[in-house]
C-alpha positions, 0 to 999 in steps of 0.5 A: 508438471503441466500447470493446467492439471494442477487445479481442481475445485468443487465450485463452479468454473469461473474466470480467474483473476490473480492479484499479486502483492508486494507490500501488504498494508499498501496494497491489500485494501484496494485489491479487496475492493477490486476483488469485490467488484470482480466477483460481482462480474463472475470472477474468482480471485487469487490474492497472494504475495508476489513471490508465493510458490502458488503463483508458479506456472499460471495459465488460463487466467489474468494477472493484474500486477502492481507496477511495470518496473524491472521486478516484473521481468524477474518475477516472470522468469521466477514463476514461469509466466510464459503461457500464451493463455495469460493476460497481464496488466499493470497499474503502478502503485507508486505512479502518483508521488515521485521526486522527478519525472526522470527518476520515475522513468528510470526506476518505474518504467522498464521497457522490457517489463512493458513488452511483457504486458498486454495493458497498462493502466494509469492513475491520471493523464499526467502519469501517462504523459510522464511515463512516455511509452508511446513507442511501446506496443502496449494498450494504455488506459487512464482509469484512476486507482481503485483505492480512491474508489474505496475512499469515495465509497467510505465517504458515502457510507459515513455518518455525521460524527458526534462531537466527542470529548477526546480528539482522535489524531492519526499521524502518518509518518514517511521516513523510509530513509531514516528508519528503513525496514531492512536495518536493525534499530542500532543501525537506525539510531546511528543513521539518525545521529550521523546523517553525514555518513550516508550518501543521501545525507541531504535528503536524510537531513531534510527528513530529520527536520520533518521527523523531529517536528512530527515527533515534537507534535506527538509529544505535545499531544501526548501531554493532553489527556483530551487527545488520543494519537495513533502513529502509523508508520509507512510500510517502508519504515521500521516500527521499533524506534517509534514503539520504543519511544512511546512504549510508556505513553498511554494515549499514543498507539503505534500500529498499522495492521488495521489498514490506512482507510480504517485508520482514517475513518476512525480518526477526527484529523490526520497529520502527515507530510508528503504522504498519499494518506492526505489524498485518501483522508481528503476524499473521505471528508477528514481535516488533514494537516500537512506539517512541513517545517523549513528545510535545510536543503530546500533545493533537494526534491522532497515531494510536497504534492500531497501537501496540496490536499492539506491545511498547511502547518510549518511547526508542531505548535501551529499543527497543535493549534489546528488540532485543538480547534476541533474542541469547538463545534463551530471551528470544526465545521469551519475546518471541514468547509476548508477541506470541502473546498479542496475536495470539490476542486477540479485540478486534481483530476489530471493526476487522479482520473477518479478524483471526482467520481469513483469509477476506476475499478469499473474501467479496469474490469471493463478491460479485463472483460474484453479479454474473455478469460476462459472459465476454469476450476479454482486453484488448489495446491498440487504436488508441485506447489506443495513441494515448492512450499515445503522447500521454501519453508525448510530453507527459511527454517534453516536460515533463521535457525543458523542466524541465531548461531552465526554472529553477524560479523562472520556470516558469508555474503550469500548467507547474509543476503538470503537472510536479509531477503527473508526479513525484508519480505516479512516486513513488507508482507507479514504472515496473514491468517485467514481470520485477519484476511476475513476481518479485512475483507468484511471491513472493505466489502461490508454487507456485500461479503455476506450478501453475496455469500463470498467464500474465502480460503487460505491456500498457503502462507499469504495466498488466498482464494476469494470466490462466490459460492 
């Protein structure tokens, strides 16, 4: 079926910009911020999980992808993104924090993927230098990242927070090696107990030390009735361990559905280690603690770039002392002044082009504007898309049903791999309802969502159309 004939809608034809995503909580806020600005320029937006059948056979539109790794090559073949009318650009979501330059180039800079792109965007000049793609015939742009534009925007909107009786602490964890979302809780517990059985035992040993210190901090804070803790696991982490551990603790909540920007905005102080949440919190004017205890394998690379945007603490007790300073208005102001010195520094600009000013979104859309994408009717589900969705739903139903009947030890390798992929995709991008997406859009876009009369429609599971009415 010709994909050009699979779209019709009653709204006025507009250029279409498609924003595929892999990990919902990592990418959605920045995607909605980009969508808001694109709508102002007269675009309609399609946001969807990158494996959604709704994205097959696209034409006459632009695609802004999350990276330039090998996954893009597979996705292009899977969806049949071969129409010459397509424009494809990419900004690597993981282009800021990585263990080494060589590792980044091997895992995230795929030559075949780059040859499929028309434009590549970089968060900063440093990332462009590390990528080293001068020999690839693709246009490059150092723009910054839209999520830092969003942080600038939320900081400008923020009002002075009145001194409250309870200190709201956001603890962001980043222990994907200890609690991988692809493993069950028993496997996770075994991994934590016997790290020597893993090929990455030294890295896991380091993570165990940091994890124990952060959990000790949460335990100490949970005993203080004047503190409320939100523990927010990284999108690559299994949440069950944390939920079980703190299930009976009334002032500790384990959740990440609200979004990291929302969580930062509604906290008084943020605790992390090696997480980009520190950068976002710093830009939003919040005190940030980088909790990094002495490591058993200090020679093993464990990124500390983000800790440079934080107040340093080497133990849970040291972090607790900084947190309890917030009870004094004078000491709170002193912490904010220390954070302001980091926020106004110029050195981060080489890593994040939009560190000092939120202009990444405009630069990206300027490049999209230059493509002069054709106007077209908005996407709806054609027969081919409905068939693909029904087939995928049936496959999911059969696999999930059979998994309850077939013991894990007796499952065939193809069956186990297919089931694993479903669980992995659901962990990265759980089912999002229209109301949940609308609430997130209203939070990110604010009054713009209502003032610009923006239409939001769910076309299929985790596939949403956003356009002006």
